[in-house]
C-alpha positions in Angstrom: -113.1 147.8 31.5 -113.8 151.5 31.3 -116.3 152.5 34.0 -116.8 148.8 34.7 -113.9 147.9 37.1 -114.3 144.4 38.3 -112.6 142.6 41.2 -111.9 139.0 40.0 -110.2 137.8 43.2 -112.9 135.4 44.3 -113.0 133.8 40.8 -109.2 133.5 40.3 -107.6 130.1 40.7 -104.2 130.7 39.2 -101.9 133.7 38.4 -98.5 133.5 36.6 -96.6 136.7 36.2 -93.2 137.0 34.4 -91.2 140.1 34.0 -87.5 140.5 33.3 -84.4 141.5 31.4 -82.6 139.6 28.6 -79.1 139.8 30.0 -77.4 138.8 26.7 -79.3 141.3 24.7 -79.1 144.1 27.3 -82.7 145.0 27.2 -85.9 144.4 29.2 -88.5 142.1 27.7 -92.2 142.7 27.7 -93.8 141.6 30.9 -96.6 139.0 30.7 -99.3 137.6 33.0 -101.8 134.8 32.7 -104.8 134.9 35.0 -107.2 131.9 35.2 -110.7 132.6 36.4 -113.6 130.2 36.7 -116.8 131.0 34.9 -119.9 129.2 36.4 -122.3 131.7 34.9 -121.0 132.1 31.4 -120.1 135.7 32.1 -117.0 135.4 30.0 -118.8 134.3 26.9 -118.7 137.3 24.6 -121.9 136.2 22.9 -123.9 136.0 26.2 -126.2 139.0 26.3 -126.9 138.4 30.0 -123.2 138.8 30.9 -122.3 141.9 32.8 -119.4 142.1 30.3 -121.5 141.8 27.2 -120.0 144.1 24.6 -116.9 144.8 26.7 -114.8 141.7 26.2 -112.3 143.1 23.8 -108.5 142.6 23.5 -106.3 145.2 25.1 -108.4 146.0 28.2 -106.5 147.1 31.3 -105.8 144.4 33.9 -104.1 144.9 37.3 -102.7 142.4 39.7 -101.8 143.4 43.3 -101.1 141.7 46.6 -102.0 142.9 50.1 -99.9 141.9 53.1 -100.0 143.5 56.6 -102.4 146.2 55.3 -99.9 147.2 52.6 -100.9 146.8 48.9 -98.1 145.9 46.5 -98.5 146.3 42.7 -97.4 143.1 40.9 -98.4 143.6 37.3 -100.4 146.1 35.2 -101.0 145.6 31.5 -103.4 144.8 28.7 -105.4 141.7 27.8 -104.2 140.0 24.6 -106.5 136.9 24.5 -109.2 135.1 26.4 -108.7 131.4 26.1 -111.7 129.3 27.0 -111.5 125.7 28.4 -114.5 123.5 29.4 -114.1 120.2 31.4 -115.6 117.0 30.0 -118.8 117.5 32.1 -119.3 120.9 30.5 -120.9 122.2 33.8 -118.8 125.3 33.7 -115.4 126.3 32.3 -112.5 128.5 33.1 -110.8 131.3 31.2 -107.1 132.1 30.9 -106.7 135.8 30.4 -103.4 136.4 28.7 -101.9 139.8 29.3 -98.8 141.9 28.4 -97.4 145.2 29.5 -97.0 148.3 27.4 -93.8 147.1 25.7 -95.7 144.8 23.5 -97.9 147.7 22.4 -94.8 149.7 21.7 -93.5 146.9 19.6 -96.6 146.9 17.5 -96.4 150.6 16.8 -94.3 152.0 14.0 -92.9 155.5 13.8 -90.7 157.6 11.6 -90.4 161.2 12.7 -90.6 162.1 16.4 -92.1 165.5 16.8 -89.9 167.9 18.7 -86.9 165.5 18.9 -84.2 168.1 18.2 -80.4 168.0 18.7 -79.1 168.7 22.2 -81.9 167.2 24.1 -81.2 165.0 27.1 -82.0 161.3 26.8 -84.8 161.7 29.3 -86.5 164.4 27.1 -86.1 162.2 24.1 -87.8 159.3 25.8 -90.7 161.7 26.7 -90.9 162.9 23.0 -91.1 159.3 21.8 -93.9 158.4 24.3 -95.7 161.6 23.3 -95.7 160.4 19.7 -98.0 157.5 20.6 -100.0 159.3 23.3 -98.7 157.3 26.2 -100.2 158.9 29.4 -97.9 161.3 31.2 -99.2 160.0 34.5 -97.7 156.6 33.7 -94.1 157.8 33.2 -91.2 157.8 35.6 -88.4 159.4 33.6 -84.9 160.5 34.7 -83.4 163.6 33.1 -80.5 161.7 31.5 -76.8 162.2 31.8 -76.0 162.9 28.1 -77.5 164.8 25.2 -78.4 163.3 21.8 -78.6 164.3 18.2 -81.8 165.0 16.3 -84.0 162.0 15.8 -82.9 160.2 12.6 -86.5 159.8 11.3 -86.1 156.2 10.2 -88.9 153.7 10.2 -88.8 151.6 13.4 -91.0 150.4 16.3 -91.6 152.7 19.3 -89.9 150.0 21.4 -86.8 150.1 19.2 -86.7 153.9 19.4 -86.9 153.8 23.2 -84.2 151.1 23.4 -81.9 153.0 21.1 -82.0 155.9 23.5 -81.6 153.5 26.4 -78.4 152.0 24.9 -77.0 155.4 23.9 -77.4 156.5 27.6 -76.2 153.2 29.0 -79.3 153.4 31.1 -82.4 151.3 31.6 -86.0 151.4 30.2 -88.6 149.1 31.5 -92.2 148.8 32.7 -92.7 148.6 36.4 -95.3 146.6 38.3 -97.7 149.6 38.2 -97.6 149.7 34.5 -95.4 152.9 34.4 -92.7 153.3 31.8 -89.4 153.9 33.8 -86.2 155.4 32.4 -83.1 155.2 34.7 -80.2 157.4 33.6 -76.6 156.2 33.8 -75.7 157.7 37.1 -79.0 156.4 38.6 -77.9 152.9 37.8 -74.7 153.4 39.7 -76.6 155.0 42.6 -79.0 152.1 42.8 -76.1 149.9 44.0 -76.0 152.0 47.2 -79.6 151.2 48.1 -80.6 149.0 51.1 -79.3 145.5 50.5 -81.7 142.6 51.2 -79.8 139.6 52.6 -80.7 136.1 51.6 -79.1 133.0 53.3 -80.1 130.0 55.2 -79.0 131.2 58.7 -79.5 134.9 59.6 -81.1 136.2 56.4 -84.2 135.4 54.4 -84.2 131.7 53.5 -84.7 130.6 49.9 -84.8 127.4 47.7 -83.8 126.3 44.2 -80.7 128.4 43.9 -79.3 128.3 40.4 -75.6 128.8 39.7 -73.8 129.4 36.4 -70.2 129.9 35.3 -69.9 130.6 31.6 -68.9 133.2 29.1 -72.3 134.3 27.9 -72.0 137.8 29.5 -68.4 138.5 28.4 -67.8 141.2 25.8 -64.2 142.4 25.3 -64.6 144.0 21.9 -67.1 146.8 21.3 -67.9 148.2 17.8 -70.3 151.1 18.3 -71.6 153.5 15.6 -73.7 156.6 16.0 -76.0 157.8 13.3 -73.9 159.8 10.9 -70.6 158.8 12.6 -67.8 156.3 12.1 -67.5 153.1 14.0 -65.7 153.4 17.3 -63.9 150.3 18.6 -62.5 149.5 22.0 -60.9 146.2 23.1 -59.6 144.7 26.3 -56.5 142.6 25.3 -56.1 140.9 28.7 -59.7 139.7 28.4 -59.1 138.5 24.9 -56.0 136.6 25.9 -58.0 134.9 28.7 -61.4 134.3 27.0 -60.8 134.8 23.3 -62.6 137.6 21.4 -66.2 138.3 22.4 -67.4 141.1 20.2 -70.6 143.2 20.2 -71.7 145.6 17.5 -74.3 148.3 17.8 -75.5 150.8 15.3 -78.0 153.7 15.3 -76.7 155.2 18.5 -77.7 158.8 19.0 -74.6 160.4 20.5 -73.7 163.9 19.2 -70.1 163.1 18.7 -67.9 160.0 18.0 -66.0 160.7 21.2 -69.2 160.1 23.2 -69.7 156.8 21.3 -66.1 155.8 22.1 -66.7 156.6 25.8 -69.7 154.2 25.8 -67.6 151.5 24.2 -65.0 151.9 26.9 -67.5 151.8 29.7 -69.3 148.8 28.2 -66.2 146.7 27.8 -65.0 147.7 31.3 -68.2 146.3 32.7 -68.2 143.1 30.6 -64.6 142.0 30.1 -64.3 139.5 32.9 -66.7 136.8 34.3 -67.2 135.1 37.6 -69.5 132.5 39.0 -73.1 133.8 39.0 -76.2 133.2 41.0 -78.8 133.3 38.3 -82.0 132.7 40.3 -83.5 131.8 43.6 -87.1 131.0 44.7 -89.0 132.2 47.7 -91.9 130.1 49.1 -94.3 132.5 50.6 -96.1 129.7 52.5 -93.0 129.1 54.6 -93.9 129.5 58.4 -92.8 132.8 60.1 -91.8 134.3 56.7 -92.7 137.9 57.1 -89.4 139.3 55.7 -89.5 136.8 52.8 -93.1 137.8 51.9 -92.3 141.5 52.0 -89.2 140.9 49.9 -91.2 138.9 47.3 -93.9 141.6 47.1 -91.7 144.7 47.3 -88.4 144.0 45.5 -88.1 144.8 41.8 -85.7 145.5 39.1 -82.3 146.9 40.2 -83.0 146.1 43.9 -79.6 145.2 45.4 -79.4 141.8 47.1 -76.7 139.8 48.9 -77.0 136.0 48.5 -74.9 133.5 50.4 -74.8 129.8 50.0 -72.8 127.2 52.0 -71.1 124.8 49.7 -69.9 121.2 50.2 -66.5 121.1 51.7 -67.0 124.1 54.0 -66.8 127.0 51.5 -69.3 129.8 51.2 -70.3 131.7 48.1 -71.5 135.3 48.7 -72.5 137.5 45.9 -73.8 141.1 45.8 -76.2 141.3 42.9 -79.2 143.1 41.5 -82.7 141.8 40.6 -83.4 141.7 36.9 -86.4 139.3 36.7 -89.5 138.5 38.8 -91.9 135.6 38.4 -94.9 135.0 40.6 -96.7 131.6 40.5 -99.9 131.9 42.6 -102.7 129.6 43.4 -105.2 129.8 46.4 -102.8 127.5 48.4 -99.4 128.4 47.1 -97.2 131.3 46.1 -93.7 131.0 44.7 -91.7 134.0 43.7 -88.5 133.5 41.7 -86.0 136.3 41.3 -83.6 136.4 38.4 -80.3 138.0 39.6 -77.1 139.2 37.9 -74.2 141.5 38.2 -75.1 145.2 37.8 -75.6 146.7 34.3 -73.1 149.4 35.3 -70.9 149.9 38.3 -69.1 153.0 39.5 -67.2 154.3 42.5 -69.5 155.1 45.4 -67.9 157.0 48.2 -68.4 155.3 51.6 -69.8 152.1 50.2 -68.2 148.9 51.5 -68.6 147.1 48.2 -68.2 149.8 45.5 -66.1 152.4 47.4 -62.8 150.5 47.9 -59.8 152.4 46.6 -57.6 150.3 44.3 -60.4 147.7 43.9 -63.7 149.3 42.9 -64.2 150.7 39.4 -63.6 154.4 39.0 
């Protein structure tokens, strides 16, 4: 609450945070959090004039969740209240409140725009993201925006949500737009996605690395795309196919309109890059869970609190029959389930959005194997 910051730690009995990317739709979803607090004094009754919150309990107030470990404070979620759901036990002695929250993406999805002031041709994608955020007055202090590796045409001036406008730029760049645990809007340019693969890899296994539980495997075709039909505003549809992939998996097509490239050639380049990264599949490790109450689990706790989207991880699992599956992946989803006596963190993982050749890297810098 403005000028009425309140620490609810002592009253909180449950926190559930969920943030992540829809891998099949190629976009990050709005992050959500539910915080349950007990209310022995009726402070959360908006009609109670004795409440310190009287007149302040409104939707869309800022809420922040953070965790502290070894004197380091880690942001976990920052967003806005959507609803206060009241529940009272049968004794009616006192109740509890579930505060439902969302991050800025939900607000962007509720805001409609047409023109974007200052969105002229030749701007980098990072500048265009800034112009869109300016249009709705999103604070400059809550932005982490890369420059962008390509330029775009003038804004088309069509009616759409702010979120759609941001995601059109994201797809045009082949980058990433999301809200981080601090509540900042982050834009990662194409080359930054490739560079993120060279970051420090956190190792998870049941022997020398960080132990985990509830590993989830998958082997299917849901992430395969071997035909891309992409169209920029004012351009003609550009199509790229991978016939070897089609012969193996049958056609898996994706169509995308309203891209903002300045030329059809740039749109075709995107189609080629997209198919190159999606034309084959392999066994996936979709998720794993860390139990932060595990004894002697310092590395696991620091990983659960500190890792976030695009953090590279290596996950190994010993299989029946003596084989071992080892995958180098990135984190694309984080869920925290917290009570006073338990803390489970589940990471959703997947192959990178975009790979490239990284000189000197043992995984992405192998001549004749790694993607140039």
